[in-house]
DSSP file (Angstrom, degrees, kcal/mol; ACC not computed):
  #  RESIDUE AA STRUCTURE BP1 BP2  ACC     N-H-->O    O-->H-N    N-H-->O    O-->H-N    TCO  KAPPA ALPHA  PHI   PSI    X-CA   Y-CA   Z-CA
    1    1 A M              0   0    0      0, 0.0     2,-0.0     0, 0.0     0, 0.0   0.000 360.0 360.0 360.0 130.3  151.5   45.0   74.0
    2    2 A P        -     0   0    0      0, 0.0     2,-0.1     0, 0.0    73,-0.0  -0.328 360.0-101.1 -72.3 156.2  149.4   46.9   71.4
    3    3 A L        -     0   0    0      1,-0.1     2,-0.1    -2,-0.0     0, 0.0  -0.471  40.3-107.0 -73.7 146.2  149.2   50.7   71.6
    4    4 A L        -     0   0    0     -2,-0.1     2,-1.3     1,-0.1     3,-0.1  -0.441  19.9-128.1 -69.9 143.1  146.0   52.1   73.1
    5    5 A D    >   -     0   0    0      1,-0.2     3,-2.0    -2,-0.1     4,-0.1  -0.733  29.1-178.5 -93.5  86.7  143.5   53.8   70.7
    6    6 A W  G >  S+     0   0    0     -2,-1.3     3,-1.8     1,-0.3     6,-0.3   0.651  71.0  78.6 -61.7 -16.7  143.2   57.1   72.6
    7    7 A S  G 3  S+     0   0    0      1,-0.3    -1,-0.3    -3,-0.1    -2,-0.0   0.640  88.7  58.2 -68.0 -13.1  140.7   58.3   70.0
    8    8 A Q  G <  S+     0   0    0     -3,-2.0    -1,-0.3     1,-0.0    -2,-0.2   0.442  87.0  87.4 -93.1  -2.3  138.2   56.1   71.9
    9    9 A C    X   -     0   0    0     -3,-1.8     3,-1.5     1,-0.1    54,-0.1  -0.882  64.4-159.4-101.1 116.0  138.7   57.9   75.2
   10   10 A P  T 3  S+     0   0    0      0, 0.0    -1,-0.1     0, 0.0    53,-0.1   0.611  84.5  70.1 -69.2 -11.3  136.4   61.0   75.4
   11   11 A A  T 3  S+     0   0    0     48,-0.1    15,-3.0    51,-0.1     2,-0.3   0.554  98.4  54.9 -82.0  -8.1  138.6   62.6   78.1
   12   12 A V  E <   -A   25   0A   0     -3,-1.5     2,-0.3    13,-0.3    13,-0.2  -0.791  58.3-171.1-126.9 165.9  141.4   63.3   75.6
   13   13 A E  E     -A   24   0A   0     11,-2.5    11,-2.6    -2,-0.3     2,-0.4  -0.988  13.7-150.7-151.0 156.3  142.1   65.0   72.3
   14   14 A S        +     0   0    0     -2,-0.3     9,-0.2     9,-0.2     8,-0.1  -0.971  18.9 178.4-130.9 115.9  144.8   65.3   69.7
   15   15 A I    >   -     0   0    0      7,-0.4     3,-2.6    -2,-0.4     6,-0.6  -0.974  34.3-114.7-122.9 121.8  144.9   68.5   67.6
   16   16 A P  T 3  S+     0   0    0      0, 0.0     3,-0.1     0, 0.0    -2,-0.0  -0.281 104.4  21.0 -54.2 134.8  147.6   69.1   65.1
   17   17 A G  T 3  S+     0   0    0      1,-0.2     2,-0.7     0, 0.0     3,-0.2   0.275  99.5 103.7  87.1 -10.9  149.8   72.0   66.2
   18   18 A K  S X  S-     0   0    0     -3,-2.6     3,-1.4     1,-0.2    -3,-0.4  -0.915 109.5 -21.1-105.9 112.7  148.7   71.7   69.9
   19   19 A V  G >  S-     0   0    0     -2,-0.7     3,-2.0     1,-0.3    -1,-0.2   0.898 122.3 -62.9  54.0  42.2  151.6   70.1   71.9
   20   20 A S  G 3  S-     0   0    0      1,-0.3    -1,-0.3    -3,-0.2    -6,-0.0   0.750  93.9 -62.0  56.5  28.5  152.8   68.7   68.5
   21   21 A G  G <  S+     0   0    0     -3,-1.4    -1,-0.3    -6,-0.6    -2,-0.2   0.567  93.0 153.1  79.6   6.5  149.6   66.6   68.1
   22   22 A A    <   -     0   0    0     -3,-2.0    -7,-0.4    -4,-0.3     2,-0.3  -0.312  57.5 -94.8 -65.5 154.0  150.2   64.6   71.2
   23   23 A W        +     0   0    0     -9,-0.2     9,-2.4   -11,-0.1    10,-0.4  -0.569  56.8 174.8 -68.3 125.6  147.2   63.1   73.1
   24   24 A V  E     -AB  13  31A   0    -11,-2.6   -11,-2.5    -2,-0.3     2,-0.2  -0.913  42.1 -84.3-131.8 159.0  146.3   65.6   75.8
   25   25 A L  E >   -A   12   0A   0      5,-2.4     3,-1.8    -2,-0.3     5,-0.3  -0.466  68.1 -88.6 -60.6 134.2  143.6   65.9   78.4
   26   26 A R  T 3  S+     0   0    0    -15,-3.0    -1,-0.1     1,-0.3     3,-0.1  -0.163 111.0   9.6 -52.3 132.4  140.7   67.6   76.6
   27   27 A N  T 3  S+     0   0    0      1,-0.3    -1,-0.3    -3,-0.1     2,-0.3   0.679 118.8  83.1  68.9  20.7  140.8   71.5   76.8
   28   28 A T  S <  S-     0   0    0     -3,-1.8    -1,-0.3     2,-0.1    -4,-0.1  -0.826  78.7-127.1-137.1 177.5  144.4   71.4   78.3
   29   29 A R        +     0   0    0     -2,-0.3    -3,-0.1    -3,-0.1    -2,-0.0   0.095  68.3 123.9-109.7  16.9  148.0   71.1   77.2
   30   30 A M        -     0   0    0     -5,-0.3    -5,-2.4    -4,-0.0     2,-0.1  -0.694  58.6-135.7 -84.8 111.0  148.6   68.2   79.6
   31   31 A P  B >>  -B   24   0A   0      0, 0.0     4,-1.0     0, 0.0     3,-0.9  -0.423   9.2-132.8 -62.9 135.9  150.0   65.2   77.7
   32   32 A V  H >> S+     0   0    0     -9,-2.4     4,-1.5     1,-0.2     3,-0.5   0.887 107.8  61.2 -51.4 -41.8  148.5   61.9   78.6
   33   33 A A  H 3> S+     0   0    0    -10,-0.4     4,-2.6     1,-0.2    -1,-0.2   0.837  96.3  59.6 -57.8 -33.7  152.1   60.5   78.7
   34   34 A T  H <> S+     0   0    0     -3,-0.9     4,-2.2     1,-0.2    -1,-0.2   0.885 101.7  53.6 -64.7 -37.8  152.9   63.0   81.5
   35   35 A I  H <X S+     0   0    0     -4,-1.0     4,-2.1    -3,-0.5    -1,-0.2   0.946 112.8  43.2 -59.8 -48.6  150.2   61.5   83.8
   36   36 A F  H  X S+     0   0    0     -4,-1.5     4,-2.8     1,-0.2    -2,-0.2   0.870 110.8  54.8 -69.2 -37.3  151.6   58.0   83.3
   37   37 A E  H  X S+     0   0    0     -4,-2.6     4,-1.4     2,-0.2    -1,-0.2   0.906 110.4  46.8 -59.2 -42.1  155.2   59.2   83.8
   38   38 A N  H  <>S+     0   0    0     -4,-2.2     5,-2.5     2,-0.2     4,-0.3   0.901 112.5  49.0 -68.2 -40.8  154.3   60.8   87.1
   39   39 A L  H ><5S+     0   0    0     -4,-2.1     3,-1.4     1,-0.2    -2,-0.2   0.915 109.6  52.1 -63.2 -41.6  152.4   57.7   88.3
   40   40 A E  H 3<5S+     0   0    0     -4,-2.8    -1,-0.2     1,-0.3    -2,-0.2   0.826 105.3  56.3 -63.0 -31.1  155.3   55.5   87.3
   41   41 A A  T 3<5S-     0   0    0     -4,-1.4    -1,-0.3    -5,-0.2    -2,-0.2   0.487 130.3 -94.1 -80.4  -4.0  157.6   57.8   89.4
   42   42 A G  T < 5S+     0   0    0     -3,-1.4    -3,-0.2    -4,-0.3    -2,-0.1   0.469  79.2 137.6 109.1   1.6  155.4   57.2   92.4
   43   43 A A      < -     0   0    0     -5,-2.5    -1,-0.3    -6,-0.1     2,-0.2  -0.349  38.9-146.9 -74.2 158.1  153.0   60.1   92.3
   44   44 A N     >  -     0   0    0     -2,-0.1     4,-2.3     1,-0.0     3,-0.2  -0.688  34.9 -92.4-117.1 177.4  149.3   59.7   93.0
   45   45 A I  H  > S+     0   0    0      1,-0.2     4,-2.6    -2,-0.2     5,-0.2   0.917 125.6  54.1 -58.3 -44.4  146.3   61.6   91.5
   46   46 A D  H  > S+     0   0    0      1,-0.2     4,-1.9     2,-0.2    -1,-0.2   0.903 107.6  50.9 -57.0 -41.1  146.4   64.2   94.3
   47   47 A D  H  > S+     0   0    0      2,-0.2     4,-2.6     1,-0.2     5,-0.2   0.965 110.7  48.7 -60.9 -50.6  150.1   64.9   93.6
   48   48 A I  H  X S+     0   0    0     -4,-2.3     4,-1.9     1,-0.3    -2,-0.2   0.897 110.7  49.4 -58.6 -42.1  149.4   65.4   89.9
   49   49 A L  H  < S+     0   0    0     -4,-2.6     6,-0.3     1,-0.2    -1,-0.3   0.846 112.6  48.8 -67.8 -32.3  146.5   67.7   90.5
   50   50 A A  H  < S+     0   0    0     -4,-1.9    -2,-0.2    -5,-0.2    -1,-0.2   0.873 114.6  45.2 -71.3 -37.8  148.6   69.8   92.9
   51   51 A W  H  < S+     0   0    0     -4,-2.6     2,-0.6     1,-0.2    -2,-0.2   0.773 113.0  48.4 -79.0 -27.1  151.5   70.0   90.6
   52   52 A Y  S >< S-     0   0    0     -4,-1.9     3,-1.0    -5,-0.2    -1,-0.2  -0.930  80.0-141.8-122.4 106.4  149.6   70.9   87.4
   53   53 A D  T 3  S+     0   0    0     -2,-0.6    -3,-0.1     1,-0.2    -2,-0.0  -0.307  79.6  29.6 -62.2 145.9  147.1   73.7   87.6
   54   54 A G  T 3  S+     0   0    0      1,-0.3     2,-0.2    -5,-0.1    -1,-0.2   0.473  81.4 135.4  86.7   2.7  143.8   73.4   85.6
   55   55 A L    <   -     0   0    0     -3,-1.0     2,-0.5    -6,-0.3    -1,-0.3  -0.582  48.4-137.0 -84.7 150.6  143.5   69.7   85.6
   56   56 A D     >  -     0   0    0     -2,-0.2     4,-2.2     1,-0.1     3,-0.2  -0.901   7.1-141.1-107.9 130.4  140.2   68.0   86.4
   57   57 A R  H  > S+     0   0    0     -2,-0.5     4,-2.8     1,-0.2     5,-0.2   0.903 102.7  54.8 -57.6 -42.0  140.2   65.0   88.7
   58   58 A D  H  > S+     0   0    0      1,-0.2     4,-2.1     2,-0.2    -1,-0.2   0.878 106.9  49.9 -62.3 -37.7  137.6   63.3   86.6
   59   59 A Q  H  > S+     0   0    0     -3,-0.2     4,-2.0     2,-0.2    -1,-0.2   0.940 111.4  47.9 -64.7 -47.0  139.6   63.6   83.5
   60   60 A V  H  X S+     0   0    0     -4,-2.2     4,-2.0     1,-0.2    -2,-0.2   0.910 114.1  47.3 -62.3 -41.4  142.7   62.2   85.0
   61   61 A K  H  X S+     0   0    0     -4,-2.8     4,-2.9     1,-0.2    -1,-0.2   0.880 109.0  54.6 -65.8 -36.8  140.7   59.3   86.5
   62   62 A A  H  X S+     0   0    0     -4,-2.1     4,-2.4    -5,-0.2    -2,-0.2   0.881 107.9  49.5 -63.8 -38.5  139.0   58.7   83.1
   63   63 A V  H  X S+     0   0    0     -4,-2.0     4,-2.1     2,-0.2    -1,-0.2   0.926 113.7  45.2 -65.5 -45.2  142.4   58.4   81.4
   64   64 A I  H  X S+     0   0    0     -4,-2.0     4,-2.4     1,-0.2    -2,-0.2   0.927 114.1  48.8 -68.3 -41.5  143.7   55.9   84.0
   65   65 A E  H  X S+     0   0    0     -4,-2.9     4,-2.8     2,-0.2     5,-0.2   0.878 109.1  53.5 -64.9 -37.8  140.5   53.9   83.9
   66   66 A F  H  X S+     0   0    0     -4,-2.4     4,-1.9    -5,-0.2    -1,-0.2   0.917 110.1  47.2 -63.7 -40.6  140.5   53.8   80.1
   67   67 A A  H  X S+     0   0    0     -4,-2.1     4,-1.0     2,-0.2    -2,-0.2   0.928 112.7  49.2 -64.5 -43.4  144.1   52.4   80.1
   68   68 A A  H >X S+     0   0    0     -4,-2.4     3,-0.6     1,-0.2     4,-0.5   0.911 111.0  49.2 -62.6 -44.0  143.1   49.9   82.8
   69   69 A R  H >< S+     0   0    0     -4,-2.8     3,-1.4     1,-0.2     4,-0.5   0.873 104.3  61.1 -61.6 -37.4  140.0   48.7   80.8
   70   70 A S  H >< S+     0   0    0     -4,-1.9     3,-0.8     1,-0.3    -1,-0.2   0.783  94.5  62.2 -64.7 -26.2  142.2   48.4   77.7
   71   71 A L  H << S+     0   0    0     -4,-1.0    -1,-0.3    -3,-0.6    -2,-0.2   0.753 101.9  52.7 -68.0 -23.2  144.3   45.8   79.4
   72   72 A D  T << S+     0   0    0     -3,-1.4    -1,-0.2    -4,-0.5    -2,-0.2   0.514  84.5 102.6 -88.6  -6.2  141.2   43.6   79.7
   73   73 A T  S <  S-     0   0    0     -3,-0.8     2,-0.1    -4,-0.5    -3,-0.0  -0.669  76.8-121.6 -82.0 126.6  140.4   43.8   76.0
   74   74 A P        -     0   0    0      0, 0.0     2,-0.4     0, 0.0    -2,-0.1  -0.364  22.9-122.7 -67.4 143.1  141.4   40.6   74.1
   75   75 A V        -     0   0    0      1,-0.1     2,-0.0    -2,-0.1     0, 0.0  -0.729  29.2-114.5 -84.5 131.1  143.8   41.1   71.3
   76   76 A A        -     0   0    0     -2,-0.4     2,-0.1     1,-0.1    -1,-0.1  -0.358  31.4-112.4 -64.7 144.4  142.5   39.9   67.9
   77   77 A S              0   0    0      1,-0.1    -1,-0.1    -2,-0.0     0, 0.0  -0.454 360.0 360.0 -77.3 152.4  144.4   37.0   66.4
   78   78 A R              0   0    0     -2,-0.1    -1,-0.1     0, 0.0    -2,-0.1   0.410 360.0 360.0-107.2 360.0  146.4   37.6   63.3
């Protein structure tokens, strides 16, 4: 499975020196990977919002929806 191009998701940003340049929710220090790790462990969006102060529901949903839409994108032949 190809890696997602997070630069195409407006809800996230990667800034050198901020959380080691990891993709994070825009204007936060919440790594995108942490959202998916929590979901994989059985959490839902409400859990994540309760556990991590300062997150915006719309941003979290946008990240999940971006990843889901990316699964529908055909991979170019090589």
